[in-house]
C-alpha positions, 0 to 999 in steps of 0.5 A, spaced: 245 446 264 239 450 263 242 454 257 244 447 254 236 445 255 234 452 252 238 452 246 236 445 244 229 446 245 229 453 241 233 449 235 227 443 235 222 449 235 225 452 229 226 446 225 219 444 226 216 451 224 221 450 218 218 443 216 211 445 217 212 452 213 215 447 207 210 442 207 205 448 207 208 451 201 209 444 197 202 443 198 199 450 196 204 449 190 201 442 188 194 444 189 190 444 182 187 450 180 180 448 180 181 447 188 184 454 189 178 456 185 173 453 189 176 455 195 176 462 194 169 462 190 163 463 194 158 458 192 150 458 194 148 453 199 142 450 196 145 444 193 148 439 197 154 437 192 156 444 192 156 444 199 161 438 199 165 441 194 166 448 198 167 445 205 171 439 203 175 441 196 180 435 197 175 430 195 175 433 188 182 431 187 182 424 190 175 422 189 170 422 183 163 425 184 157 421 185 154 424 179 159 422 175 159 415 177 151 415 176 152 418 169 157 413 167 154 407 170 148 408 166 151 410 160 155 403 160 148 400 161 145 403 155 151 401 151 150 394 152 147 389 147 140 387 149 137 382 144 130 383 142 125 379 145 123 372 142 116 373 138 111 368 141 110 362 137 105 362 131 098 360 133 096 353 129 090 353 124 084 352 128 088 350 134 082 350 139 081 343 136 086 341 141 082 342 147 077 337 145 079 330 149 081 325 144 076 320 147 070 325 145 073 326 138 074 318 137 067 316 140 064 323 137 065 321 130 062 314 131 056 317 134 055 322 128 056 316 123 051 312 128 046 318 128 046 319 120 045 311 119 039 311 124 036 317 120 037 313 113 033 307 117 027 312 119 027 315 112 026 308 109 021 306 114 017 312 113 017 310 105 015 303 107 010 304 112 007 311 110 009 311 102 012 318 104 018 319 100 019 326 102 024 324 108 028 319 104 029 325 098 031 330 104 037 325 106 039 324 098 039 331 097 043 333 104 047 326 105 050 324 099 055 327 094 053 328 087 054 333 081 047 335 082 047 337 089 053 341 088 050 345 082 044 346 087 048 349 092 049 344 097 056 344 098 056 341 105 054 334 102 062 334 101 062 333 108 056 330 110 056 324 105 063 322 109 058 320 115 053 317 111 051 310 111 045 307 108 046 299 109 048 295 115 054 292 112 057 298 110 057 302 117 059 295 120 065 294 116 067 302 116 066 302 123 070 296 125 076 299 121 075 306 124 075 303 131 081 299 130 085 303 126 083 310 128 086 310 135 093 310 134 093 315 129 089 319 134 094 319 139 100 320 134 097 326 131 092 329 137 085 332 136 086 338 131 090 334 126 086 328 126 080 332 125 083 336 119 085 329 116 079 326 117 075 331 114 080 333 109 080 326 106 073 326 106 072 332 102 078 330 097 075 323 096 068 326 095 071 331 090 075 325 087 069 321 086 065 327 083 070 329 078 071 322 076 064 321 075 063 328 071 069 328 067 071 321 066 065 317 066 060 322 064 055 320 069 052 323 075 051 318 081 050 319 088 056 317 093 056 316 100 060 313 106 066 314 110 071 309 106 075 315 103 076 318 110 078 311 113 082 309 108 087 316 109 087 313 116 090 306 114 095 309 109 098 314 114 098 309 119 102 304 114 107 310 112 108 311 119 109 303 121 110 299 114 111 293 118 105 293 122 101 287 122 094 288 119 088 283 120 085 283 113 078 282 115 080 280 122 083 274 120 089 274 115 095 277 118 098 282 113 104 287 113 101 294 113 105 296 107 102 290 103 095 291 105 095 298 103 098 297 096 093 291 095 087 296 097 090 301 092 091 296 086 084 293 087 081 300 087 085 303 081 083 296 077 076 297 079 076 304 077 080 303 070 076 297 068 070 301 069 066 295 073 060 299 076 058 296 082 056 299 089 063 301 091 066 308 090 073 305 088 075 312 086 073 315 092 077 310 096 083 311 091 083 319 093 082 317 101 089 313 100 093 318 096 090 323 101 093 319 107 100 318 104 100 326 102 099 328 109 104 323 111 109 327 107 107 334 109 108 332 116 115 329 114 117 336 111 114 340 116 108 343 113 103 341 119 
C-alpha cells in the first residue's frame, strides 16, 4: 500500500514539474524583445515611470503608458475644430443718444422751442421799449437761415433755425402738431434715431429752402421754424401706418396717406406758383421728402 501511494505521489510531482517548466518555456518564448531588454537592462531610479517599467515589465505589453494617453488625448483635442469667436456687434453712430430717456427728448425739444420763442419775444420788447435793435439783430443772425448768414460762417443756423419761432401762431401750430405726432414715432424709433431724424430733417429742409431761394428764386430771405422737422415726422408716420387717421386742424378726420399727399401737393403748388408769403413751402417739401427717405432707408436696413 505504501509503495502504491509513493508511486502515485512521485508521478503527480513529476507531471506538475513538467507542466510548470512547459509554461515557463512557453512564456519565455512569447515575451517581447522589449520586455527582455528592459528586464536585463539596469535603469536609473530617478524617474517613477522607469521604475514602473523595471519592476513591472508586464504592464508594457498589456497597457498603454500614461504618458502616451496624455499625448494622444491632447493631440486629439488640438485637432478638433474650434470656430472663431463671434465679433462684437458694431456700435451704432452716436449710440450714446439711446441712453437719453424718451420723455427727456420729447419735452426737451418742446422746451428748447419755447426758450427760443421767449428770446424772440424779449428782443422785440427791447426794440419797442428801448429802441434798441441789437438783440433783435443778434437773433436774426443766429436763429434764422439765409444765404447771408451761411456766407458769414454761421453754419449753426442750419440747426438753430429749426427751433426758432417768432410769432405765437407759428409756435402754437408747430407745437400742437409735434405734441400729438411725435410720441408714437419716438416710441417706435428710440431716442437716438428720433433725434437724428429731427435734426437731419431740420438741416435738410433748411438747405432745401436756402438752395431754392438762392439758385431758383434768386432771393435771399430769412427762414425759420420747426415745420420741416415736424413734417418729416408726419410723413414717416404716414408711411408706417398709412390708414391711420389724422385730425386735420384737430377737427377733420383724414387718412394719414391722404393727409401727407395733400400737404405735399399744396406746398409743391405754392412753391412752383411763386406765391410769396410768410410760409416756407419749399422747406415743408424738403421735410416731407426727408421723412419718406428715412422710412425707405430703415426698410432696407440702412439705419
